[in-house]
C-alpha positions in Angstrom: 0.2 0.3 -0.2 1.0 3.5 -1.1 3.1 5.7 1.8 3.9 9.5 1.6 6.8 10.6 2.8 5.9 14.5 3.9 9.2 16.7 3.3 12.1 17.6 6.0 15.1 18.3 6.2 16.8 22.0 5.1 15.9 23.7 2.0 18.2 23.1 -0.3 17.0 25.4 -2.7 17.5 28.3 -0.4 19.1 28.3 2.5 21.7 24.7 1.6 23.3 22.9 3.7 26.8 22.8 5.6 29.3 20.6 3.2 30.6 19.3 7.0 27.0 18.4 8.1 27.2 15.6 5.2 28.8 12.4 6.4 30.3 10.1 3.2 28.1 7.2 2.6 25.2 8.4 4.7 22.1 9.9 3.4 20.7 13.1 4.1 17.4 14.4 3.9 16.1 18.0 2.6 13.6 19.5 0.6 13.2 21.8 -2.6 10.4 23.7 -3.8 8.7 21.4 -1.2 9.4 18.2 -2.5 11.5 15.7 0.1 15.3 15.0 -1.8 18.1 13.3 -0.3 21.5 14.3 0.2 24.5 11.8 -0.5 28.2 12.7 -0.4 30.6 10.7 -1.8 34.3 10.9 -2.0 34.8 13.2 -5.0 31.2 14.3 -5.5 27.2 15.5 -3.7 24.2 13.8 -5.2 20.9 15.0 -4.6 18.1 13.2 -5.9 14.3 12.6 -5.4 13.5 11.3 -1.4 11.0 9.1 -2.5 11.5 5.6 -3.9 9.1 5.2 -6.7 8.1 2.2 -5.9 5.8 2.8 -2.7 7.0 5.9 -1.7 9.6 4.8 1.1 11.8 7.7 2.7 15.2 7.0 1.0 16.9 9.6 3.5 16.6 6.3 5.5 18.2 3.7 3.5 21.7 2.9 2.6 24.4 4.2 0.0 26.6 1.6 -0.9 28.4 0.6 -4.5 27.2 4.0 -6.3 23.6 2.9 -4.9 21.0 4.0 -2.6 19.1 1.5 -1.4 15.3 2.3 -0.3 14.7 0.9 3.0 11.2 -0.6 2.7 11.5 -2.7 -0.1 14.9 -2.6 -0.4 15.3 -1.0 -4.3 18.2 0.9 -5.6 18.9 3.9 -7.6 21.6 5.0 -8.7 23.2 8.2 -7.3 24.6 9.8 -10.8 21.5 8.9 -12.7 19.0 8.5 -10.7 18.1 5.2 -13.0 16.4 2.4 -10.8 18.9 0.0 -11.4 17.4 -2.8 -8.8 13.5 -3.8 -8.0 11.1 -3.8 -7.0 11.3 -0.1 -8.2 10.8 0.4 -11.9 10.9 4.1 -12.6 13.6 6.5 -11.8 14.3 9.1 -9.0 14.9 12.8 -10.3 18.5 14.0 -10.0 19.3 17.7 -9.5 21.4 20.4 -10.2 23.8 20.7 -7.3 26.0 23.7 -6.8 28.9 24.5 -3.8 28.7 28.3 -2.7 31.0 28.6 -0.4 31.0 25.5 2.1 27.0 24.9 2.0 25.3 22.7 -0.5 22.4 23.7 -2.6 20.5 22.3 -5.3 18.1 23.6 -7.9 15.5 21.9 -10.2 16.2 18.4 -11.5 18.1 18.7 -14.3 19.9 15.9 -15.6 18.5 13.0 -18.1 19.2 9.6 -18.2 22.2 8.6 -20.5 22.3 6.5 -23.7 23.1 3.2 -23.5 24.4 0.6 -26.5 24.4 -3.0 -25.5 27.6 -4.7 -26.0 26.2 -7.8 -28.2 22.3 -8.0 -28.6 20.8 -10.6 -30.0 18.8 -9.8 -33.4 15.3 -11.0 -31.7 14.3 -11.7 -27.7 11.3 -13.7 -26.3 10.3 -14.2 -23.2 8.1 -16.9 -22.2 6.2 -15.9 -19.1 4.3 -12.0 -18.0 5.3 -11.9 -14.0 8.2 -10.7 -12.3 11.0 -12.2 -14.1 9.1 -11.8 -17.2 8.2 -8.2 -17.0 11.3 -6.5 -15.4 13.5 -8.4 -18.1 11.5 -6.7 -20.8 11.8 -3.4 -19.2 15.5 -3.4 -18.8 16.2 -4.5 -22.2 14.6 -1.5 -23.3 16.5 0.8 -20.6 19.4 -1.0 -21.3 19.7 0.3 -24.9 18.1 -2.4 -26.9 16.2 -1.9 -29.9 15.5 -5.3 -31.4 12.1 -6.5 -31.3 10.7 -7.7 -28.1 8.0 -10.5 -26.8 6.7 -11.5 -23.9 4.2 -14.1 -23.8 2.0 -15.0 -20.7 -1.5 -15.6 -19.5 -2.2 -12.6 -18.5 -0.6 -8.9 -18.0 1.9 -8.3 -15.7 0.4 -7.4 -12.1 1.8 -6.4 -8.4 1.8 -10.1 -7.4 2.6 -9.1 -4.1 -0.6 -7.0 -3.4 -3.1 -10.1 -4.7 -3.1 -11.7 -0.8 -2.0 -8.6 0.9 -4.2 -5.2 -0.1 -6.0 -5.8 -2.7 -7.5 -9.4 -1.1 -8.4 -6.9 2.3 -10.1 -4.7 0.3 -7.8 -1.7 0.8 -6.2 -1.7 -2.9 -8.2 -0.1 -5.4 -8.0 -2.3 -8.7 -5.9 0.3 -10.4 -2.9 -0.2 -8.3 -2.7 -4.2 -9.6 -1.2 -3.5 -12.9 2.2 -2.7 -12.9 1.9 -0.9 -15.9 -0.6 0.5 -18.3 -1.2 -1.0 -21.4 0.4 2.2 -23.5 3.4 1.7 -21.5 3.9 -1.7 -23.5 3.2 0.2 -26.4 5.2 3.0 -26.4 7.6 1.2 -25.2 7.6 -1.0 -28.4 7.0 -4.5 -26.1 4.8 -7.0 -28.2 3.0 -8.4 -25.5 1.2 -11.7 -26.1 -1.8 -13.7 -24.7 -1.3 -17.3 -25.1 0.4 -20.3 -23.5 3.4 -21.7 -25.1 3.4 -25.3 -25.5 6.6 -26.2 -26.9 10.3 -24.8 -27.6 12.3 -26.0 -31.2 15.3 -25.3 -30.3 16.8 -26.3 -33.6 14.9 -23.7 -35.3 15.0 -21.0 -32.2 10.8 -20.7 -32.3 8.2 -21.0 -29.6 5.0 -22.2 -30.3 1.7 -21.0 -28.7 -1.5 -23.2 -28.4 -3.2 -21.1 -31.0 -0.9 -23.0 -33.5 1.2 -19.4 -33.8 5.5 -19.6 -34.1 7.6 -17.1 -32.9 11.1 -16.7 -33.2 13.7 -15.8 -31.4 17.9 -15.4 -31.4 17.6 -14.8 -27.5 15.0 -16.4 -25.2 14.0 -16.5 -21.4 12.1 -18.8 -19.5 10.1 -17.4 -16.8 7.2 -19.3 -16.5 6.9 -19.1 -12.8 5.4 -21.7 -10.8 1.9 -23.3 -10.1 0.3 -23.9 -6.7 0.5 -27.4 -5.0 -3.2 -29.0 -5.1 -4.2 -30.2 -2.0 -4.8 -33.8 -2.1 -7.6 -34.4 -0.2 -11.7 -35.6 -1.6 -13.1 -32.0 -2.6 -10.4 -29.9 -2.7 -11.4 -29.3 -6.6 -15.0 -28.0 -5.4 -16.0 -24.7 -6.7 -15.4 -22.9 -3.0 -11.8 -24.0 -2.9 -9.2 -21.5 -4.2 -5.4 -21.3 -4.8 -4.2 -17.9 -4.8 -1.8 -17.2 -7.8 -3.2 -14.7 -10.7 -5.2 -12.0 -10.8 -8.2 -14.1 -11.8 -7.7 -16.3 -8.9 -7.8 -12.9 -6.6 -10.9 -11.7 -8.1 -12.8 -15.1 -8.0 -12.0 -15.4 -4.0 -12.7 -11.9 -3.0 -16.2 -13.0 -5.1 -17.3 -15.3 -3.0 -16.4 -13.1 0.2 -19.8 -12.1 1.7 -20.2 -10.7 5.0 -20.1 -13.6 8.1 -18.5 -15.7 5.6 -16.5 -18.4 7.4 -12.8 -18.9 5.7 -10.6 -21.9 6.0 -7.1 -21.4 4.9 -4.9 -24.8 4.5 -1.5 -23.9 5.4 0.7 -21.4 7.5 3.4 -20.2 5.7 3.7 -16.3 4.9 0.8 -16.5 1.8 -1.6 -18.7 4.3 -1.0 -16.2 6.7 -1.4 -12.8 4.7 -4.4 -14.5 3.5 -5.9 -15.0 6.9 -5.1 -11.6 7.8 -6.5 -10.0 4.8 -9.6 -11.9 5.6 -10.0 -10.9 9.1 -9.8 -7.5 7.9 -12.7 -8.2 6.0 -14.2 -9.5 9.5 -14.7 -13.0 8.2 -14.0 -15.9 10.4 -10.9 -17.4 9.6 -9.5 -20.6 10.7 -6.2 -21.4 9.8 -5.1 -25.3 9.6 -1.3 -26.7 9.0 0.6 -29.5 10.5 3.3 -27.3 11.5 3.4 -26.9 15.4 4.3 -23.1 15.1 4.1 -21.2 12.0 7.2 -20.5 10.1 9.5 -21.4 12.4 11.5 -23.3 10.0 11.5 -20.8 7.5 12.5 -17.2 9.9 13.3 -19.0 13.9 10.7 -19.9 16.2 10.9 -16.7 17.7 9.5 -15.0 14.9 7.2 -17.8 14.5 5.6 -18.1 17.6 5.2 -14.4 17.9 3.6 -14.4 14.8 1.2 -16.7 15.8 -0.2 -14.9 18.7 -0.5 -11.7 16.6 -2.9 -13.7 14.3 -4.6 -15.4 17.3 -4.6 -11.6 19.1 -6.8 -10.7 15.9 -9.2 -13.7 16.0 -7.8 -16.2 13.9 -8.3 -19.9 14.8 -5.3 -21.8 14.4 -5.7 -25.3 14.1 -1.4 -26.3 14.2 -0.5 -30.1 13.6 -3.3 -30.8 12.1 -4.1 -31.5 8.3 -7.3 -31.6 6.0 -8.5 -35.2 4.9 -11.7 -34.1 3.3 -13.3 -30.7 2.4 -17.2 -31.2 1.9 -20.1 -28.4 1.1 -20.3 -26.8 4.2 -17.2 -27.7 6.4 -13.9 -28.8 6.2 -12.9 -32.3 8.0 -9.6 -32.5 9.7 -7.8 -36.0 10.7 -8.5 -35.8 14.1 -12.4 -36.7 13.6 -13.3 -32.9 14.1 -14.9 -30.1 11.3 -14.3 -27.0 10.6 -17.0 -24.5 9.2 -16.3 -23.2 5.9 -18.2 -21.5 3.4 -14.7 -21.3 1.4 -11.6 -22.5 1.7 -8.3 -20.9 0.5 -5.2 -23.5 0.2 -1.7 -22.2 0.3 0.3 -25.3 0.3 3.3 -23.9 -1.9 4.1 -24.4 -5.2 6.4 -26.8 -7.4 8.3 -24.9 -10.3 6.5 -24.7 -13.6 9.4 -27.1 -15.8 7.3 -28.6 -18.1 8.0 -26.6 -21.0 11.8 -26.7 -20.4 11.5 -30.3 -19.6 10.2 -31.0 -23.1 12.3 -28.9 -24.8 15.4 -31.8 -23.5 16.9 -28.7 -21.2 18.5 -30.0 -17.8 16.1 -29.7 -14.7 16.6 -30.2 -11.2 14.3 -28.8 -9.1 13.8 -26.3 -11.6 15.3 -25.3 -14.9 18.8 -25.4 -14.5 21.0 -21.9 -14.9 24.8 -21.4 -14.4 25.3 -18.0 -12.6 24.7 -15.7 -15.6 21.0 -17.3 -15.7 22.2 -19.5 -18.9 20.5 -22.7 -18.8 22.5 -25.7 -21.0 21.8 -24.2 -24.5 23.5 -21.4 -25.0 20.3 -19.1 -26.4 18.6 -19.5 -23.8 18.2 -17.9 -20.3 16.0 -18.6 -17.0 14.6 -16.4 -14.3 12.2 -16.8 -11.6 10.2 -19.2 -9.2 11.7 -22.1 -12.0 15.4 -21.3 -12.1 17.8 -22.9 -10.3 20.7 -21.4 -10.0 24.4 -22.1 -8.1 24.2 -20.2 -4.7 27.2 -18.6 -2.6 28.0 -22.0 -1.2 28.1 -24.0 -3.8 24.5 -25.6 -3.9 22.0 -25.1 -6.1 18.9 -22.2 -5.0 15.8 -22.1 -6.0 13.9 -19.1 -5.2 10.1 -18.3 -4.4 10.2 -14.8 -4.0 8.7 -11.4 -5.7 11.8 -9.2 -5.7 14.2 -12.0 -6.0 12.1 -12.6 -10.0 12.3 -9.5 -10.8 16.3 -8.9 -10.2 16.7 -12.0 -12.0 15.1 -11.0 -14.5 17.1 -8.0 -14.9 20.2 -9.8 -14.8 19.4 -12.3 -17.2 18.2 -9.5 -19.7 21.6 -7.7 -19.3 23.4 -10.6 -19.7 21.4 -11.4 -22.8 22.8 -8.0 -24.5 26.3 -9.2 -23.8 27.6 -7.5 -19.8 28.4 -10.8 -18.6 27.3 -10.7 -14.5 27.2 -13.1 -12.7 24.0 -13.1 -10.6 24.6 -12.8 -6.6 21.9 -11.0 -4.8 20.6 -12.5 -1.9 16.6 -12.9 -1.7 14.9 -10.5 0.0 11.0 -10.4 0.7 8.7 -8.5 2.7 5.4 -10.2 4.5 2.3 -7.6 6.3 0.3 -8.9 8.9 -1.8 -6.2 11.0 0.2 -3.6 9.9 2.9 -4.8 11.0 5.6 -6.0 8.3 8.6 -8.6 8.7 11.1 -8.2 6.2 13.5 -11.0 5.4 17.1 -11.2 3.4 19.0 -13.9 2.5 18.9 -17.6 2.0 15.9 -19.4 4.1 15.4 -22.9 4.9 18.8 -23.9 5.6 20.0 -22.7 9.5 21.1 -24.7 12.8 21.1 -21.7 15.5 19.0 -18.7 15.8 20.2 -15.2 17.4 17.8 -12.5 18.5 18.3 -9.4 19.3 15.7 -7.5 20.3 11.6 -7.9 21.1 8.8 -8.8 18.5 6.1 -7.3 21.1 8.0 -4.7 21.3 7.8 -3.6 17.4 12.3 -4.0 17.1 13.8 -7.2 16.1 16.4 -8.9 14.6 16.6 -12.5 14.1 20.1 -13.7 12.6 19.9 -17.1 11.6 23.4 -19.2 11.4 24.4 -22.3 9.2 27.9 -23.6 9.8 28.8 -20.5 12.3 27.7 -18.3 9.5 24.8 -16.2 9.2 22.7 -16.8 5.6 19.8 -15.1 6.9 18.5 -11.8 8.4 14.6 -11.1 9.3 13.6 -7.9 11.0 10.7 -6.0 12.4 11.0 -1.9 13.1 14.9 -2.4 11.8 14.4 -1.2 8.2 18.1 -0.7 7.7 20.1 -3.2 9.6 18.1 -5.3 7.2 19.4 -3.6 4.3 22.7 -3.5 6.2 22.9 -7.1 6.2 21.3 -7.6 2.6 25.0 -5.7 1.3 27.1 -7.7 3.5 25.7 -11.0 2.6 25.7 -10.0 -1.2 29.4 -9.1 -0.3 29.8 -12.4 1.3 31.0 -10.1 4.5 30.5 -12.4 7.2 32.5 -10.3 9.7 29.7 -7.1 8.4 27.3 -9.9 9.8 28.9 -9.9 13.0 28.9 -6.6 13.7 25.5 -5.8 12.3 24.7 -8.1 15.6 26.7 -6.6 17.9 26.0 -2.9 17.4 22.0 -4.8 17.1 22.5 -5.9 21.0 24.5 -2.6 22.1 21.5 -0.1 20.8 
């Protein structure tokens, strides 16, 4: 949900700011003509950029500078200090940059002035086809154009790109209007010369370098990106395919679910992962009676540790959710869900959120290597030199040498951006650690790093007080960090994980403990 950030700090147009007040690499808030800006001093320059992230309006002055970028504390979007360009998802649009003047020992800024530089790709292909119109596919298409690619770009998918994280959050809760859901307007793709094709891809002819769609059309390519995403796992019980049983993946799924949410309806959510619990919170916002059924004793404990898991459990119970933990659904009837302990839970609507499986069928039929996802190298290239893969379906090398497949929106977007740049010949490894956020009753949990493999939990702070950092170690090294109310610390952790700087991660823990 979009939030505003009111202008604050000195007016750089009239009064300026003392140069000596600017610490190198530390963002400082200000304003120009009543608009918020952020001021960053580097070793040899001073930059002034628009102060609101173009994703959801996060305050960039509270962010972190690293590698010539300013990163938003809310959702970790990154902007180039020189140009203001959005270089790291989830932001897609640039922030304005301002002309800087140093008069005496004070820094002033005037109206936005800089233009974004023209780019020439090192070795662009003759044409690009993108299979999939989700996070990875849409980000790749836009990146191709922003990197200066002028050849044909065709994106094939069953629906236009949408803001999928919103489907289980504000949109389902009824607090986000429909116009928020499309990532872009139809005119954007027309103006960007990106050809959107609403169709299902059925197979790939690698020898002829073309893909076929269900309507019999053939789409030739010189470079192909596979971004098919994932498909929800089906609940293997009697009644799971009934009309009142819903799976949430697409906008159509969300709208079908919303259409069934009558006042006083009783809902059962199967699964206590992030999606299941977000759905539960959204349905409670609509005042539905909600029961969550899941086999684990503590929700999310294996993912972000038992401390946050138990706190999330209490949060949902405090908001009226009936959590049936340690239980499984045995069958679904017309008005009730039967559990494995013989009890029944009244249910007018059932939402199943028990995970997803990578959509690898197309790659398998094409003869590409598949192993819990489409196998790619660190450039996101498959075993076919003309084909890349990104997003939920891609299995890529992790920092410890093991293969990684990540099912998070921002990770998919960043993979799409990285794949697009490599398709143009930039030849850069993908090293971004995964990041995602999850909202529950106005509280946001931010998580960065590689989840699921840890043997030690370190907790700094108290989630009940709205401020906590949880570090998850494996083999003595921090692999992931989850935070509430410590947005900047999460950004610092992301940067350290990306650089493999384990000393910086441990220092972050010590600093947090001393705070």
